[in-house]
N, C-alpha and C positions, 0 to 999 in steps of 0.2 A: 504494499500500500504506500502510495508516494505520501510525501509531507503535506502537499496541498490538499489532497482528498481527504487526509486524516483532519487537517486544520477545518475543512469545510463541514466535516461530519460533526466535530466538536463545537463549531460555532459557524451557523449557516450564513452569518452575515460577513464572514471574514472576506476581505478582498473587494467588498461591495463598496462602492464610493457613495457617500451620503451628501456629497457637495453637490447641489444642482449645477446642471451645465448651463452654460449661456443661453442656449436654445430653449430649453426649458424655463429659463426666468424671463424670455421675452416673448414667449408664446402667448397669443391672443386668447383672452378669457372668452369673449363673445365671438360668434360667426359673424362674417360680413354680412352686412344689412340689418344688424340687430342692435338695439340700444338696451340699456339697463331698464328703461321704461317699457320698451316692447316686451321683454321677457317676464317682467312682472305682470303686465296686462295679459299675456297668454296664460300664466299660470293662475292668476285669481280668476280669471274667466272660467275655468273649471268649477269653481265652488261657486260663483256668484251668478251663474246663468241658469244653472239648472234648479228646478223646484224641489221642494221636499215631498218624498213619496208617501203613500199611506202606510208602508211597512215601515218607514223610519218614525212615524207617529205612534204606530202599535208598539214598537219597540220602546220608544220614549215612556209611553203610558205603563209598559210593563216594569221598565226600570224604577219608575216614580212609585209605584206601588211597592216594590220592595225596599225601597229608601223609607218609605212610611212604615213598612213593617220594622224594619231597624231601629227607626226613631221611636215607636211604640215600645219596643222591646228594651231599649236603652233607658226611657224614661220610667218604664216600670221598674227596671233594676234599681235605678237611682232611688226610685220612690220607697220600695220595700226593702232593699238592701240585699246582700248576697246571701243573708241566711246562717252566717256563722256567729 
């Protein structure tokens, strides 16, 4: 087994450069033709243009029911004590 393969097995990052290259440092973040505003508009349109479905409201109602059950249980526990 060579020294280099033994070194990589013990430390997989051995020999890997952690300093970014000049090309990586100057790479554009946005594709040509896009601005930060256009990217924001595209992402927010997913949430802001779709309506709320019936199944979402049903799920919200079920979850609120269980939150109320939790509140009743905690209130009962505080009112009566744990029984010790």
